[in-house]
N, C-alpha and C positions, 0 to 999 in steps of 0.2 A: 504493500500500500504506500510505503514511502517513495518507492520508485515510480509508481504509476497511479497516483491519486485520481487524475482525470479519467483514465481508462476505467478505474473501478467505479467511479460515480456514473460515468456514461453507461457502463454495462448494467449497473443496478437500475438506473433510470429507464433504460430501454426494456429491461425485463419487467419492471413494475408497470410501465406504460402498456406493454403488450398484454399483460394480464388484465389491466383495467379496461382496455379497449375490448377485449374478448368478453369480459363479464358485462360491460355496459351494452354491448351489442345483443347479447342473449337477453338481458333484461328489457331492452327495447322491443324485441320481437315476441317475448314471452313475459307479459306484465306480471304473471303470477310469481315470477322470480324476484320482482322488485321488493326490497325490504320496506315496510311501512314505517318503521322507526328504528332507532338504534337499539341493538340487542347484543347479547354476548356473542352470537354467531357472526354478526357484522364486524365486531371488534376483532374476533378471532380470524375472520377472513382477511381483514386489512393487515393484521399482524403476520399472517401466513404469506401474503403478497410481499410485504417488506422483507421477510426472512428469505423467501425464495430469490428475491432480487439481490440481496446481500450475498447469498451463496453463489449465484451466477456471477456476480462481480468478482468474488474471490477466485472462482474457477477461471475467469478470463485473465486474471493477473498472476496466476500461479507461475512459478519459475519454469521456464522451458528446459527440457532435458536434452534437446538436440537442436542444432542450427546448421544450415547449409549456406555457404557463400560461394558464389561463382565469380571468380576474378577473370572477367572476360578479356581484358587486355593481355593476360598471360595464359589464358585458356587453362585455368586450374580451378578445381572445385575443392573447397575446404569443408570438411564436416567436423563440427565441434560437438562433443557430447560428454556427459558425466559417466564415469565407469571405472573399471579396473584395467589398466594397461596390459597386464599379463594375461587377460582373458580374451583380448581381441585377436583376430587373425592377421597374418601378414608380418612383415618385418617391423620391429619395434626399436625405438631410440631411447636410450637412457644415458643421461649425462654423468660423467665421472670426473675425478680430479686428474691433475697432470702426471701423477705417478701410477695411475691405474691400481691404486691400493686395493688389497683384497682381504685384509684382516678386519673382521667385524668387531665392533665396539669402538675402538680408536685405531685407525683414523676413519673407518667407514661405519656410519651409524646404521643400525639394523632397520630403523624406521625409514631411511632414505630408499629411493628406488634402486640405487646402486647396491645398498645392503640387501634389499629384497631379492635382487637378481642373484647375488651370490648364495643367499640362503635358500631360495626356492629352486633355482636351476642347478646349483652345484652342491646343495646340501652341506655347505661349509667346506667343501673340498677345494680350498683356495689354491692348492698347487695346480689343479686342472685349469682353473681360471687363468693363473699366471702363465701357464704353458701356452694356452690359446692366444693370449695377448702377445707374448714374445714371438710366436710364429707369425702372427699377422703383421707385427711391426718390425720385423727383422731388417727391412730395408729403409725404415723411417729414421730420420735424424733425431737425436736427443741430446740433452745435456746431462752429464753425470754429476750428481751432488750427493752429499751425505745426508741421510734422513733417519730419524730415530725409529721410523716405521719399518726400516729395512730396505725399502725400495731406493734405488739410486738413479734410475733413468727418469728424467723429467722431459715430458714431451710438450710440444707447442700447443697452445690453445687452438682448437679446431681440428686437431688430429682425430680421425674417426675410423677406427678399425671395425671390422665386421666379425662377430663371434657366432658360430653355429653351435647350438646345444640341442642334440637330437633333431627334432623337426622344427625347432624354433631358431630364428635368426635375429640377432640384436646388433644395432649400431651403437657405438659407445663414444660419442663426441667428448673431447676434453673441454670442459666448461670453466673450471675454476682452478686457481692456484692454491697451494697448501703451504702454510707456515711449517717448515721442517722441524721447528722446536716445540710447537704447541698443537699440531694437528689441525689448527683452525683453517677452514677453507674460506676463501673470499673471492668475490666476483664483482665486476662492474658492467655497465652497459656496453662499452667497446668490446670487452671480453665476451659478453653474451652474443653480440653480433658476429664476432669472429668464429665463435663456436657454431652458431647457426649456419654461417657461410660454409664451414667445413662439412657440416652435416648435410646441407642441401647438395653440395658437390658430390659427396659420396652416394647419396640417394640417386642423383642424376646419372652417375657413371657406373655404379656397382650394384644397385639394388635389384637388378634383373626383372624389372617390371612388376614386382610384388607391391601390394598396397603398403604404404608406409604410415605407421602410427607413432605419434610422439606425445609426451606429457607436456605440462606447462613448464618448459625448460627455464630454469632460473627462479622457480617459485619454491624451491625446497630449502635446504640448509646452506646454500651457497652464499647467502647474505647480500644479494644484489640490491634489496631494499625498495623495489617497486611494488605497488599494489598489483594484485593478480590480474585485474582487467587491463592495466597498462602493459603488463607483460604479454598478455594475449594479443593485444594490439601490435606490440613490437614484433611478435613472432609472425603475424600475418603480413606486416610490412616487410619483414626480411624475406618472406617468400616472394613478394612482388619484386623486390630488388634483385634477389638471386635469379629469378626467372628471366630478367633482362640479359643475363649472361648465357642462358640456355634453359630450355624447358626442363623443369624438375620432374613433375609427375602430373598426370591429369587429375589425380585426387590425392589429397593428404588428409589424414585423420588426426585430430587433436583430442586427446583424452584428458579430461579434467577430473580431479579428485572431487568426490561428492561433498567434501567439506567446504567447497567453494561455491555451492549453490547460492548462498546468500550474498556472495561478493561479486559475482560475474553475471551480468544481465545479457543473456544470449539474444534477446529481442533487439537490444540496442546495437549489439555487434552485427547482427544480420542487417539491420536498417542502414548502418554506416557503410558496410562493405558490399551488401547485396545490391 
């Protein structure tokens, strides 16, 4: 109601007016239905009409669960919905830090998508995750540094290896830097844009035509500091910018955490970009 007070009032008024018109028409053609005076039934009828109007108004302003945007200039459709990234089909993107850390707790929080990937797909077998990363990045340049987490290879922001786990395929773009002394991950807008550019490039060149699904990259523990809706806007904008270099995909899927239902208005997003 805070977002759409006018739509709520309009929907309530239209519903109430429709019921009033229908009842008035019946009373005009069938005089026997006209009340001769105020009674309990008349009051209850009016209260019911008000209540039905309010319920219809609330239904009309309920949070959308899905939105579709067609970016015609770059011929790309974006579907945004709330759900679980791990349950959708196709290739999935999960942002990681520059060391591709695999130890849960510190430096990889179990609550993060990075941590859930290791816990769900590798059952804490971190050595398997490390082996896949090393094989995928064997020709990628890196900087060697000392880290208390044990990892020494620091990769550039935007580096995006592809990891296959059974029938699942994951893109792992480097999003944030990590303080080697405190485990603290940090990110800013230029780093986010660089990470997204690397992700779109990998999807364009190596995803093999599969549907690509991404979360709200930058909205987790990376500390970028932007509200969720602004992050979503930035991701859509980065798709437009990257598409100028070359077509990415005809359809990109953005999966939002259900915790963000109250913070992101998909109606507004669709109106702005649709």
